[in-house]
C-alpha positions as CSV (number, residue, x, y, z in Angstrom):
1,M,-23.6,-53.7,-54.5
2,S,-25.2,-50.8,-52.6
3,K,-24.0,-49.0,-49.4
4,A,-26.8,-50.9,-47.5
5,E,-26.0,-54.4,-48.9
6,S,-22.3,-54.0,-48.2
7,A,-23.0,-52.9,-44.5
8,S,-25.1,-56.0,-44.1
9,A,-22.6,-58.3,-45.5
10,R,-20.0,-57.0,-43.2
11,L,-22.4,-57.3,-40.2
12,S,-23.1,-60.9,-41.3
13,A,-19.4,-61.7,-41.4
14,A,-18.6,-60.1,-38.0
15,R,-21.7,-61.9,-36.6
16,A,-20.0,-65.3,-37.9
17,E,-16.6,-64.4,-36.7
18,A,-18.0,-63.5,-33.2
19,D,-20.0,-67.0,-33.0
20,R,-16.9,-69.0,-33.8
21,A,-14.9,-67.2,-31.4
22,A,-17.7,-67.5,-28.8
23,E,-17.9,-71.4,-29.4
24,E,-14.1,-71.9,-28.8
25,R,-14.4,-70.2,-25.8
26,A,-17.5,-71.3,-24.3
27,G,-16.7,-75.0,-23.9
28,V,-19.8,-76.5,-22.0
29,G,-22.1,-75.7,-19.1
30,G,-21.7,-72.3,-17.5
31,D,-18.9,-71.4,-19.9
32,A,-21.6,-71.3,-22.8
33,K,-23.3,-68.5,-21.1
34,K,-20.1,-66.3,-20.4
35,G,-19.5,-66.8,-24.4
36,S,-23.0,-65.9,-25.3
37,G,-22.6,-62.6,-23.2
38,A,-19.3,-61.8,-24.8
39,T,-20.7,-62.4,-28.1
40,S,-23.6,-60.0,-27.7
41,A,-21.4,-57.3,-26.4
42,R,-18.9,-57.7,-29.2
43,L,-21.7,-57.8,-31.7
44,G,-23.1,-54.5,-30.2
45,E,-19.8,-52.8,-30.6
46,L,-19.3,-54.0,-34.2
47,Q,-23.0,-52.9,-35.0
48,E,-22.4,-49.4,-33.5
49,R,-18.9,-49.0,-35.4
50,L,-20.7,-50.0,-38.8
51,L,-23.6,-47.5,-38.2
52,A,-21.4,-44.8,-36.9
53,G,-20.0,-44.7,-40.5
54,K,-23.3,-44.8,-42.4
55,E,-24.1,-42.0,-44.6
56,Y,-27.4,-40.6,-45.8
57,I,-27.7,-38.7,-48.8
58,G,-30.5,-36.2,-49.0
59,V,-32.3,-34.5,-46.0
60,H,-36.1,-34.1,-45.7
61,R,-36.0,-30.4,-44.8
62,I,-33.8,-27.5,-44.1
63,D,-35.2,-24.7,-41.9
64,G,-33.0,-21.9,-40.6
65,P,-29.7,-23.6,-38.6
66,L,-31.7,-27.0,-38.5
67,I,-31.6,-29.9,-41.0
68,F,-34.4,-32.9,-40.6
69,I,-33.5,-36.1,-41.7
70,R,-36.1,-39.1,-42.1
71,K,-35.9,-42.8,-41.4
72,T,-32.3,-43.1,-39.9
73,H,-30.9,-45.6,-37.6
74,P,-31.3,-45.1,-34.0
75,V,-29.1,-42.1,-32.8
76,G,-28.2,-40.5,-29.7
77,Y,-29.1,-37.0,-28.1
78,R,-26.2,-34.5,-28.6
79,D,-24.4,-36.9,-30.9
80,L,-21.9,-35.2,-33.3
81,V,-22.9,-35.0,-36.8
82,E,-20.9,-34.2,-40.2
83,I,-22.8,-32.4,-42.8
84,V,-21.0,-32.5,-46.2
85,D,-22.2,-30.1,-48.9
86,R,-22.2,-30.3,-52.5
87,N,-18.7,-28.9,-52.8
88,G,-17.3,-31.3,-50.2
89,G,-17.2,-28.9,-47.5
90,V,-17.5,-30.5,-44.0
91,R,-19.6,-28.7,-41.4
92,L,-20.2,-29.8,-37.8
93,G,-23.7,-30.4,-36.2
94,M,-25.3,-32.1,-32.9
95,V,-28.4,-33.9,-32.7
96,L,-31.0,-31.7,-31.3
97,D,-34.1,-34.2,-31.2
98,T,-34.3,-37.8,-32.2
99,S,-37.3,-40.1,-32.8
100,D,-38.4,-43.1,-34.9
101,E,-39.7,-40.8,-37.7
102,A,-37.2,-38.1,-38.0
103,V,-33.7,-36.6,-36.4
104,V,-33.3,-33.0,-36.0
105,V,-29.8,-31.6,-36.4
106,Q,-28.6,-28.3,-35.4
107,V,-25.7,-27.1,-37.8
108,F,-23.1,-24.9,-36.1
109,E,-21.8,-23.2,-39.2
110,G,-25.1,-22.5,-40.4
111,T,-27.2,-24.0,-43.4
112,T,-26.2,-21.6,-46.2
113,G,-25.5,-23.3,-49.5
114,L,-27.0,-26.6,-48.2
115,T,-29.5,-28.3,-50.7
116,M,-31.9,-30.8,-49.7
117,P,-31.2,-33.7,-52.5
118,E,-27.3,-33.3,-52.3
119,T,-26.5,-32.7,-48.8
120,R,-24.9,-35.8,-47.0
121,V,-25.1,-36.6,-43.5
122,R,-22.9,-39.0,-41.3
123,F,-23.6,-39.7,-37.7
124,R,-20.4,-40.0,-35.9
125,G,-22.1,-41.9,-32.9
126,E,-20.2,-39.8,-30.3
127,P,-20.6,-36.4,-28.5
128,L,-18.6,-33.3,-29.5
129,M,-15.1,-33.6,-28.2
130,L,-12.7,-31.0,-27.5
131,G,-8.8,-31.4,-27.2
132,V,-7.9,-29.8,-24.2
133,G,-4.4,-28.6,-22.9
134,T,-2.3,-25.7,-21.3
135,E,-1.0,-25.0,-24.7
136,M,-4.5,-23.5,-25.4
137,L,-3.7,-20.6,-23.1
138,G,-2.6,-17.6,-25.1
139,R,-4.6,-18.7,-28.1
140,V,-8.0,-17.6,-29.7
141,F,-10.5,-19.8,-30.9
142,N,-13.9,-20.0,-32.5
143,G,-17.1,-21.2,-30.7
144,L,-16.3,-24.8,-31.6
145,G,-12.8,-24.8,-30.2
146,Q,-11.1,-24.6,-33.6
147,P,-8.1,-22.0,-33.5
148,I,-8.5,-18.7,-35.6
149,D,-5.5,-16.7,-34.7
150,G,-3.5,-18.2,-37.6
151,G,-1.5,-20.8,-35.4
152,P,-1.2,-24.5,-35.6
153,A,-3.8,-26.4,-33.4
154,P,-2.5,-26.7,-30.1
155,L,-1.4,-30.3,-28.8
156,P,-3.9,-31.7,-26.3
157,D,-3.2,-33.6,-23.2
158,D,-6.9,-34.9,-23.3
159,E,-10.1,-35.2,-25.1
160,L,-13.1,-34.2,-23.3
161,N,-17.1,-34.2,-23.9
162,V,-18.0,-30.5,-24.3
163,N,-21.2,-31.4,-22.4
164,G,-19.2,-32.0,-19.3
165,K,-19.8,-34.6,-16.5
166,P,-22.5,-34.2,-13.7
167,I,-20.6,-33.7,-10.4
168,N,-21.9,-35.3,-7.2
169,P,-22.9,-32.7,-4.8
170,T,-21.3,-34.5,-2.0
171,A,-18.1,-34.3,-3.8
172,R,-18.0,-30.5,-3.9
173,E,-16.0,-28.1,-1.6
174,Y,-18.0,-25.3,0.0
175,P,-16.5,-22.0,-1.4
176,R,-14.9,-20.0,1.4
177,D,-11.5,-18.5,-0.1
178,F,-11.9,-14.7,-0.6
179,I,-10.8,-13.4,-4.0
180,Q,-9.5,-9.9,-4.0
181,T,-10.4,-8.1,-7.0
182,G,-9.2,-4.7,-6.3
183,I,-12.4,-3.0,-6.7
184,S,-13.9,-1.6,-3.5
185,V,-17.6,-1.7,-4.0
186,I,-17.1,-5.7,-4.8
187,D,-14.4,-6.4,-2.2
188,G,-16.0,-4.6,0.6
189,M,-19.5,-5.3,0.0
190,N,-20.2,-8.0,-2.6
191,T,-17.4,-10.1,-1.9
192,L,-16.4,-12.6,-4.6
193,I,-15.4,-16.0,-3.4
194,R,-13.1,-18.7,-5.1
195,G,-15.7,-21.3,-6.8
196,Q,-18.5,-18.8,-6.8
197,K,-20.7,-17.9,-9.7
198,L,-21.5,-14.1,-9.5
199,P,-23.1,-12.6,-12.6
200,I,-23.0,-9.1,-13.6
201,F,-26.3,-7.6,-14.6
202,S,-25.8,-4.9,-17.0
203,G,-27.6,-2.8,-19.8
204,N,-26.7,-1.9,-23.3
205,G,-23.9,1.0,-23.3
206,L,-22.6,0.3,-19.6
207,P,-19.1,-0.5,-18.9
208,H,-19.6,-3.9,-17.9
209,N,-16.9,-5.1,-20.4
210,E,-14.3,-2.8,-18.8
211,L,-15.2,-4.2,-15.3
212,A,-14.8,-7.6,-16.4
213,A,-11.5,-7.2,-17.9
214,Q,-10.3,-5.3,-14.7
215,I,-11.4,-8.2,-12.6
216,A,-9.5,-10.5,-14.8
217,R,-6.4,-8.4,-14.7
218,Q,-6.6,-8.0,-10.8
219,A,-8.1,-11.2,-9.4
220,K,-5.8,-13.1,-6.8
221,I,-6.0,-14.9,-3.8
222,R,-4.4,-13.4,-0.8
223,G,-1.8,-15.4,0.8
224,G,-2.6,-18.3,-1.6
225,A,-1.4,-19.6,-5.0
226,T,-1.6,-17.1,-7.8
227,N,-1.6,-19.5,-10.6
228,F,-4.7,-17.7,-12.1
229,A,-6.0,-18.6,-15.8
230,V,-8.9,-16.7,-17.5
231,V,-11.1,-18.3,-20.0
232,F,-13.2,-15.9,-22.0
233,A,-16.2,-16.8,-24.0
234,A,-17.9,-14.3,-26.2
235,M,-21.2,-14.9,-27.7
236,G,-22.7,-12.7,-30.3
237,V,-20.6,-9.7,-29.5
238,K,-19.2,-7.0,-31.7
239,H,-15.6,-7.0,-33.1
240,D,-14.6,-4.1,-31.0
241,V,-15.5,-5.8,-27.9
242,A,-13.3,-8.7,-28.7
243,R,-10.6,-6.4,-29.7
244,F,-11.0,-4.5,-26.3
245,F,-10.6,-7.8,-24.4
246,T,-7.6,-9.1,-26.3
247,S,-5.7,-5.7,-26.2
248,S,-6.5,-5.4,-22.5
249,F,-4.9,-8.6,-21.9
250,E,-1.9,-7.9,-24.1
251,E,-1.1,-4.6,-22.7
252,T,-1.1,-5.9,-19.1
253,G,0.7,-9.0,-20.1
254,S,-1.6,-11.4,-19.0
255,L,-2.6,-12.7,-22.5
256,A,-0.3,-15.8,-22.0
257,N,-2.8,-17.1,-19.3
258,V,-5.9,-16.3,-21.3
259,A,-7.9,-18.5,-23.8
260,L,-10.5,-16.7,-25.8
261,F,-13.5,-18.4,-27.5
262,L,-15.3,-16.0,-29.9
263,S,-18.5,-16.5,-31.5
264,L,-19.0,-13.1,-32.8
265,A,-22.1,-11.1,-34.0
266,D,-21.5,-12.0,-37.5
267,D,-21.0,-15.8,-36.8
268,P,-24.0,-18.3,-37.3
269,S,-26.1,-17.7,-34.3
270,I,-26.6,-21.4,-33.6
271,E,-22.6,-21.5,-32.8
272,R,-23.6,-19.5,-29.7
273,T,-25.1,-22.4,-28.0
274,I,-22.1,-24.5,-27.8
275,T,-19.4,-21.8,-27.2
276,P,-19.8,-21.7,-23.4
277,R,-19.7,-25.4,-23.1
278,T,-16.4,-25.4,-25.2
279,A,-15.0,-22.8,-22.7
280,L,-16.0,-24.4,-19.6
281,T,-14.6,-27.7,-20.9
282,L,-11.2,-26.3,-21.0
283,A,-11.6,-24.7,-17.7
284,E,-12.5,-27.9,-16.0
285,H,-9.4,-29.7,-17.6
286,L,-7.2,-26.6,-16.2
287,A,-9.0,-26.6,-12.7
288,F,-9.5,-30.2,-11.9
289,N,-6.5,-31.8,-13.8
290,K,-3.9,-29.1,-13.8
291,G,-4.8,-27.6,-10.2
292,M,-5.2,-24.0,-11.3
293,H,-7.7,-21.3,-10.4
294,V,-9.7,-20.2,-13.4
295,L,-11.8,-17.2,-14.0
296,V,-14.4,-18.1,-16.6
297,I,-16.1,-14.7,-18.0
298,M,-19.0,-15.5,-20.5
299,T,-20.5,-12.3,-22.5
300,D,-23.3,-11.8,-23.2
301,M,-25.6,-14.6,-21.9
302,S,-28.5,-12.6,-23.5
303,N,-27.1,-13.5,-26.9
304,Y,-27.0,-17.1,-25.9
305,C,-30.6,-17.1,-24.6
306,E,-31.8,-15.7,-27.9
307,S,-30.3,-18.3,-29.8
308,L,-32.0,-20.9,-28.0
309,R,-35.4,-18.9,-28.4
310,E,-34.6,-19.0,-32.1
311,I,-34.0,-22.8,-32.2
312,S,-37.3,-23.2,-30.1
313,T,-39.3,-21.3,-32.4
314,I,-38.1,-23.0,-35.6
315,R,-38.9,-26.5,-33.9
316,G,-42.3,-25.1,-33.2
317,E,-42.1,-25.5,-29.2
318,I,-44.6,-24.0,-26.9
319,P,-43.3,-20.7,-26.1
320,S,-43.0,-19.6,-22.4
321,R,-42.5,-16.2,-20.9
322,K,-41.4,-13.6,-23.5
323,G,-41.3,-16.5,-26.1
324,Y,-38.2,-18.2,-24.5
325,P,-38.5,-22.3,-24.1
326,G,-39.8,-23.6,-21.2
327,Y,-36.3,-25.5,-20.6
328,L,-34.3,-22.2,-20.3
329,Y,-33.9,-22.5,-16.5
330,S,-32.3,-25.8,-16.8
331,D,-30.2,-25.1,-19.8
332,L,-28.7,-22.1,-17.9
333,A,-28.2,-24.3,-14.8
334,E,-26.5,-26.7,-16.8
335,I,-24.0,-24.0,-17.7
336,Y,-23.7,-22.2,-14.4
337,E,-23.5,-25.3,-12.4
338,R,-20.1,-26.3,-14.0
339,S,-18.3,-24.2,-11.5
340,G,-17.1,-24.7,-8.1
341,M,-14.3,-26.6,-6.2
342,L,-14.1,-30.6,-5.7
343,K,-12.9,-32.3,-2.5
344,G,-9.3,-33.3,-2.6
345,L,-8.5,-31.2,-5.8
346,S,-6.7,-27.8,-5.5
347,G,-8.1,-26.2,-8.7
348,S,-11.4,-24.1,-8.8
349,I,-13.8,-22.5,-11.5
350,T,-15.0,-19.2,-10.7
351,Q,-17.8,-17.8,-13.2
352,L,-18.5,-14.1,-14.2
353,P,-21.5,-14.3,-16.6
354,I,-22.3,-10.9,-18.0
355,L,-25.8,-10.6,-19.4
356,T,-27.6,-7.2,-20.4
357,M,-31.0,-6.8,-19.3
358,P,-33.5,-5.8,-22.0
359,N,-34.6,-2.3,-21.2
360,D,-32.7,-2.4,-18.1
361,D,-35.7,-4.6,-16.8
362,I,-34.3,-7.1,-13.9
363,S,-37.4,-9.0,-13.9
364,H,-36.9,-10.2,-17.4
365,P,-36.7,-14.1,-17.6
366,I,-32.8,-14.0,-18.4
367,P,-31.8,-12.0,-15.3
368,D,-34.6,-13.5,-13.2
369,L,-33.8,-17.2,-13.8
370,T,-30.1,-16.4,-13.5
371,G,-30.5,-15.0,-10.3
372,Y,-32.1,-18.2,-8.9
373,I,-29.2,-20.4,-10.0
374,T,-26.2,-18.2,-9.1
375,E,-25.0,-17.1,-5.8
376,G,-25.8,-13.2,-6.0
377,Q,-25.6,-10.6,-8.6
378,I,-23.7,-7.4,-9.4
379,V,-26.1,-4.9,-10.8
380,F,-25.3,-1.8,-12.8
381,E,-27.3,1.3,-12.5
382,R,-27.9,3.6,-15.3
383,E,-28.3,6.7,-13.2
384,M,-24.9,6.2,-11.5
385,Y,-23.3,6.0,-14.8
386,A,-24.8,9.1,-16.0
387,R,-23.0,10.9,-13.2
388,S,-19.5,9.4,-14.0
389,I,-19.2,6.9,-11.3
390,Y,-17.1,3.9,-12.2
391,P,-18.2,1.2,-11.7
392,P,-21.8,2.1,-11.6
393,I,-22.5,-0.6,-9.4
394,A,-26.1,-0.3,-7.3
395,G,-25.2,-0.6,-3.7
396,L,-28.7,-2.1,-2.6
397,P,-29.7,-4.7,-5.5
398,S,-26.1,-6.0,-5.5
399,L,-25.8,-9.1,-3.6
400,S,-23.0,-12.0,-2.8
401,R,-24.6,-14.7,-1.0
402,L,-21.3,-16.4,-0.1
403,M,-19.9,-13.2,1.2
404,K,-20.4,-14.0,4.9
405,D,-18.5,-17.3,4.6
406,G,-15.4,-15.7,3.3
407,I,-14.7,-12.7,5.2
408,G,-13.7,-11.8,8.8
409,K,-11.2,-12.7,11.2
410,G,-8.2,-14.6,9.4
411,M,-9.8,-14.1,6.0
412,T,-9.9,-10.6,5.5
413,R,-10.2,-8.5,8.6
414,E,-12.1,-8.9,11.8
415,D,-14.2,-5.5,11.1
416,H,-15.2,-6.3,7.5
417,P,-18.6,-8.1,8.3
418,H,-20.0,-5.4,10.7
419,L,-18.7,-2.6,8.4
420,A,-20.2,-4.0,5.3
421,S,-23.5,-4.2,7.2
422,Q,-23.3,-0.8,8.4
423,L,-22.3,0.8,5.1
424,F,-25.5,-0.8,3.6
425,A,-27.8,0.4,6.2
426,C,-26.2,4.0,5.9
427,Y,-26.5,3.9,2.1
428,S,-30.1,2.8,2.3
429,Y,-31.2,5.6,4.6
430,V,-29.2,7.9,2.0
431,K,-31.7,6.7,-0.8
432,D,-34.6,7.6,1.3
433,V,-33.3,11.0,2.4
434,R,-32.8,11.8,-1.5
435,N,-36.3,11.1,-2.4
436,L,-37.6,13.3,0.5
437,A,-35.3,16.0,-0.7
438,S,-36.7,15.6,-4.2
439,V,-40.2,16.4,-2.7
440,I,-39.8,19.1,0.1
441,G,-36.3,20.4,-1.1
442,E,-33.0,20.1,0.5
443,E,-33.3,23.1,2.6
444,E,-35.9,21.6,4.6
445,L,-34.0,18.5,5.8
446,T,-32.9,18.2,9.2
447,P,-28.9,18.6,10.0
448,L,-28.7,14.8,10.4
449,D,-30.4,14.2,7.0
450,R,-27.9,16.8,5.3
451,Q,-25.2,14.8,7.1
452,Y,-26.5,11.4,5.6
453,L,-26.6,13.4,2.1
454,D,-22.8,14.3,2.6
455,F,-22.2,10.5,3.2
456,G,-23.9,9.3,0.4
457,E,-22.0,11.5,-1.8
458,A,-18.4,10.6,-0.3
459,F,-19.6,7.0,-0.4
460,E,-20.0,7.1,-4.0
461,R,-17.1,9.5,-5.0
462,K,-14.6,7.9,-2.7
463,F,-15.5,4.6,-2.0
464,V,-17.4,3.2,-5.1
465,T,-15.5,5.3,-7.5
466,Q,-12.0,4.2,-8.7
467,S,-10.1,4.3,-11.9
468,K,-10.3,1.5,-14.4
469,N,-6.3,0.6,-13.5
470,E,-6.6,1.0,-9.9
471,D,-6.2,-1.9,-7.6
472,R,-7.0,-1.5,-4.1
473,T,-6.0,-3.8,-1.3
474,I,-8.8,-5.2,1.0
475,E,-7.4,-3.0,3.7
476,E,-7.5,0.0,1.7
477,T,-10.8,-0.6,0.8
478,L,-12.0,-1.2,4.6
479,D,-10.1,2.0,5.6
480,L,-12.0,4.1,2.9
481,G,-15.3,2.5,4.2
482,W,-14.6,3.8,7.7
483,E,-13.3,7.3,6.3
484,T,-16.8,7.9,4.9
485,L,-18.5,6.7,8.1
486,R,-16.7,9.2,9.8
487,L,-19.3,11.9,8.3
488,L,-22.0,10.5,10.4
489,P,-22.1,10.9,14.2
490,A,-20.8,7.8,16.0
491,E,-24.4,7.3,17.8
492,E,-25.9,6.4,14.1
493,L,-23.6,3.4,13.6
494,H,-25.7,0.6,15.2
495,R,-24.1,-2.3,13.4
496,V,-20.6,-2.2,14.5
497,T,-19.2,-3.0,17.8
498,E,-18.0,-0.4,20.3
499,E,-14.6,-2.0,20.3
500,E,-14.6,-1.5,16.4
501,V,-15.6,2.1,16.7
502,E,-12.8,2.9,19.2
503,K,-10.3,1.3,17.1
504,F,-11.3,2.3,13.5
505,Y,-13.7,5.1,13.6
506,G,-11.7,7.5,15.8
């Protein structure tokens, strides 16, 4: 008897059994309808269970990381798939597209070694699930959430769908709690708020990884809980970058509260598309089920988007800007929106996605779309890095849209909002004076303009610049801001009050 005939026989037996059970329960009148509904529901469950174990031998086409199977039973979008090669090795995949004619499956481990006539495919009838638990902290996993550190699989508290669940916007808590990173240019002028998504726009060769590691080590909520956990997701990064993060956490003793998901440059590129989702699934469990404050660092989102473009090209989709798929915005939003806080729950997810801008172009589709979804951005400047300024964060393009709601009296200090505004205004004028000096020469500037040049130099060398292990309190940061403003006459300070000038300036 063939597999198809066997499955049909089992389905017929199940249908007969369900009918007999329904007749026994139904009785007469209205009970018959109730029995009929129960029969249909049970038949649906039985049929789904039988089809989930159905195996197809041979595929229609293999194209890059995708396989195409024709004439299958109806399968669901993003359902999990098992692909068995001719040697019996099992790989995991996900349904990327489904229709009456064919099903497209993306294979996470790549299609190397698969042959069209001998490849066997089983549709699991369920999405990719990840076993999550606090035991995952201190461990290293691949992009699919499988341990790669040589240890046993951690004991899970629960199994969750890696695609997450949509959050009702009315259930969200508005982010207000200030997170002290210990980095003056962030705490003072681009404040990070708990539950915020604040990306870092960097470029190749710039120290964005060093900054992310420093934030992960130093981040704390002042006067509140310190049960911080870090979930780090690497997509397409080199081995030395992964080693840097691991050694950085080990040296500071924080590795026990860090879970690393590594899909490195020599891993199949298709695996990068699932890595941020597995990392965020663990973050959601720690935050919303365990009440922890989770900082999610994802690097490099540009590599993630390149994988999306690769898949889109293989599928023959109509390209959008720069060849990226038209759904790039919604795909990124699906990842970024899995952050925040929920009413009635004490935990939170704060995201720090890192992306390298191609050719340092901030108008490139990846940073451009990311800026629309997130609540600000930290922008690196290559010219500042060339002058040995760390962190080389550009003062004017950088922005934190939630900053105004998390600073001030009772949160940081009463002078913080006005001081930050004054520093922005003065530094903006410094840029104009430098441009003017490059044309007419510094000796032709007015005495006031020379004072602004001195302020700009002090601002960059004292306020912005700090060592990679220096952890400044918010009070130290604000005092440094006033110290640099003392290089300007009090008459130039138009954005602070007279009381603040009298208390902090003098």
